[in-house]
C-alpha positions as CSV (number, residue, x, y, z in Angstrom):
1,M,72.2,193.6,98.7
2,S,72.1,190.0,100.0
3,V,70.6,187.1,98.0
4,S,68.9,184.1,99.5
5,G,65.6,183.2,97.6
6,L,63.1,184.2,95.2
7,E,61.8,187.1,96.7
8,D,65.8,188.7,96.7
9,T,66.4,188.0,93.1
10,I,63.2,189.4,92.2
11,K,64.4,192.8,94.3
12,W,67.8,192.4,92.3
13,Y,66.1,192.5,88.8
14,D,63.5,195.2,89.7
15,E,66.9,197.4,90.7
16,H,68.8,196.4,87.7
17,A,66.5,195.9,85.3
18,E,67.9,197.8,82.2
19,Q,71.8,196.5,82.7
20,Y,70.7,192.8,82.9
21,A,68.3,193.3,80.2
22,E,71.4,194.8,77.7
23,A,73.7,191.9,79.4
24,G,71.2,189.4,78.4
25,A,69.9,190.5,75.0
26,T,71.8,187.9,72.9
27,Y,71.6,185.2,74.9
28,F,68.8,183.3,73.2
29,D,69.2,180.2,71.1
30,L,66.8,181.1,67.4
31,N,66.9,177.5,67.0
32,H,64.5,176.7,70.0
33,I,62.3,179.7,68.8
34,K,62.3,178.4,65.5
35,T,61.2,175.0,66.6
36,F,59.0,175.8,69.2
37,V,57.4,178.6,66.3
38,S,57.2,175.7,64.2
39,V,54.5,173.7,66.0
40,F,51.5,176.2,65.7
41,P,49.7,178.1,63.1
42,K,50.1,181.5,62.5
43,N,48.9,183.8,65.2
44,A,48.6,181.3,67.7
45,K,48.2,182.4,71.3
46,V,50.9,181.6,73.6
47,L,52.5,182.8,76.9
48,D,56.0,183.7,77.8
49,A,55.6,182.5,81.2
50,G,58.5,184.7,82.9
51,C,59.4,187.2,80.3
52,G,61.6,189.1,81.4
53,A,62.8,192.3,79.7
54,G,61.0,190.5,76.6
55,R,63.5,189.7,74.4
56,D,62.1,185.9,73.4
57,T,58.4,187.6,73.8
58,A,59.3,189.7,70.9
59,L,61.2,186.9,68.9
60,L,58.6,184.4,69.0
61,Q,55.8,187.7,68.0
62,E,58.0,188.1,65.2
63,E,57.8,184.9,63.9
64,G,54.1,185.0,64.0
65,L,52.6,184.1,67.0
66,D,50.2,186.1,69.2
67,V,52.3,187.0,72.2
68,T,51.7,187.9,75.7
69,G,54.3,188.3,78.0
70,L,54.3,187.9,81.9
71,D,56.6,188.0,84.8
72,L,57.1,188.8,88.4
73,S,59.5,191.7,88.3
74,K,58.1,195.2,88.2
75,G,61.2,196.4,86.7
76,L,62.2,194.1,83.9
77,L,58.2,194.5,82.8
78,A,59.3,198.2,82.8
79,V,62.1,197.2,80.1
80,A,59.9,195.1,77.9
81,R,57.0,197.4,77.9
82,H,59.5,200.4,77.0
83,K,61.1,198.3,74.4
84,F,58.1,196.5,72.8
85,P,54.9,198.9,73.2
86,E,53.3,196.8,70.6
87,I,53.0,193.4,73.0
88,T,51.0,192.3,76.0
89,F,53.0,192.2,79.6
90,I,51.2,191.6,82.2
91,E,52.4,191.3,86.2
92,G,51.9,187.7,87.7
93,N,53.3,185.0,89.5
94,L,53.9,181.7,87.9
95,L,51.9,179.8,90.8
96,K,48.6,181.7,90.3
97,L,48.6,182.8,86.6
98,P,46.0,185.6,85.7
99,F,44.2,183.6,82.9
100,E,41.4,181.6,82.3
101,N,41.6,178.2,81.9
102,D,42.3,176.8,78.4
103,S,43.9,180.4,77.5
104,F,46.5,179.8,75.5
105,D,48.0,177.5,72.3
106,G,51.3,176.9,74.2
107,V,53.3,178.2,77.4
108,W,57.1,179.4,76.4
109,S,59.0,179.0,79.9
110,N,62.6,179.9,79.2
111,T,64.9,179.6,82.5
112,S,62.3,181.0,84.9
113,L,61.3,177.2,86.7
114,L,64.9,177.6,88.1
115,H,64.0,180.5,90.3
116,L,61.8,179.2,92.2
117,E,62.6,177.8,95.7
118,T,61.0,174.8,96.1
119,V,59.9,171.5,94.2
120,E,56.4,172.0,95.4
121,D,56.5,175.2,93.7
122,V,57.5,173.8,90.5
123,R,54.8,171.7,90.5
124,Q,52.2,174.4,91.3
125,A,53.4,176.2,88.4
126,L,53.6,173.8,86.0
127,K,50.2,172.8,87.0
128,E,49.1,176.1,86.3
129,M,50.6,176.3,82.8
130,N,48.8,173.2,82.2
131,R,45.4,174.7,83.2
132,V,45.7,177.7,80.6
133,T,47.1,175.5,77.9
134,R,44.3,173.9,75.7
135,T,44.5,170.1,75.2
136,G,46.9,169.6,72.3
137,G,49.1,172.7,73.4
138,V,53.0,172.7,73.5
139,L,55.1,174.1,76.7
140,H,58.4,174.7,75.8
141,V,60.6,174.4,79.0
142,V,64.6,175.2,79.8
143,V,66.1,174.5,83.2
144,K,69.3,174.4,84.7
145,A,70.9,171.0,85.2
146,Q,71.9,170.0,88.3
147,T,75.5,169.0,88.7
148,D,76.4,169.2,92.4
149,S,73.5,170.7,95.0
150,K,69.7,170.8,94.3
151,T,69.7,174.9,95.2
152,A,72.5,177.4,95.3
153,V,72.9,181.4,95.4
154,V,75.4,182.1,92.3
155,A,76.8,185.0,90.5
156,D,78.0,184.5,86.8
157,K,79.2,186.7,83.8
158,L,75.6,187.8,82.9
159,S,74.3,189.3,85.9
160,G,77.5,190.0,87.9
161,H,75.5,189.6,91.0
162,D,74.1,186.7,93.0
163,R,70.7,185.0,92.1
164,F,69.0,181.9,93.4
165,F,68.9,178.9,91.4
166,Q,66.9,175.7,91.7
167,Y,68.4,172.9,89.8
168,F,67.1,169.5,88.1
169,S,68.1,166.5,86.7
170,A,66.4,165.5,83.2
171,D,64.3,162.2,85.1
172,E,63.3,164.9,87.9
173,L,61.8,167.0,84.8
174,K,60.1,164.2,83.2
175,G,58.7,163.3,86.0
176,L,57.5,166.6,87.2
177,L,56.0,166.5,83.8
178,A,54.3,163.8,83.7
179,E,52.6,164.7,87.2
180,N,51.1,167.9,85.6
181,G,49.7,166.6,82.5
182,F,52.1,166.6,79.9
183,R,53.3,164.2,77.6
184,I,57.5,164.8,76.8
185,T,58.0,164.9,72.8
186,S,61.8,165.7,72.9
187,I,64.1,166.4,75.7
188,K,68.1,167.3,75.7
189,E,70.7,168.0,77.9
190,Y,73.4,170.4,76.5
191,G,76.2,173.0,77.7
192,E,75.3,176.4,77.1
193,T,78.3,176.9,74.8
194,D,76.7,174.9,72.6
195,T,73.8,176.6,71.7
196,I,75.2,180.2,72.3
197,P,79.4,180.8,71.7
198,H,79.4,183.7,74.1
199,G,77.6,182.0,76.7
200,R,78.5,180.3,80.1
201,P,81.2,177.8,80.0
202,E,79.9,176.3,83.1
203,V,76.2,176.4,82.4
204,K,74.4,173.1,81.7
205,L,71.0,173.5,80.9
206,I,67.7,171.0,79.8
207,W,65.6,172.1,77.1
208,C,61.9,169.8,76.8
209,L,59.2,170.2,74.6
210,A,55.7,168.9,76.3
211,Q,52.5,168.4,75.2
212,K,49.3,168.9,77.0
213,I,47.4,165.7,77.2
């Protein structure tokens, strides 16, 4: 299928959910998980915003958090619910989160903002993440670092198919977080293979922790 934006990317995920979940099962940074978990008391309520097939949701739950997963892909959510029936997974859009204000102690947004098509959509998603997070709560964000064009349709060894991506500079991400009520506590740019040895050498990432002010 031809991919040109978010809608096509989600459709591809729906149609290849099990394949993608299996391919990405080991593409996580346990240090990121443990760093995020360390800022919360046990059983703190956290949203995995863009949870995909539930890999990170389950890891966060295993570390003692009370996690709800949210994603736009029906296919990936079906995989998540089958693999992790004890966890709540909800279909929803990052641009209009289906939760009340101050519902969570923190939000985990791991490579989810990067599928949004415009900077304005990223602003709206961050605004929503701020809205559902309690004051003082913590946001984890990982996005792809911009090394060339702002957006691109790219195939890689993880998917084996085109997907739509938006890329970011560290300064841009800092500005977007500040605009939407978050104070950055840590930020780092790195290569995926720095933390996942079997990862994609061409992928450069930005990791950030920020606190709602």
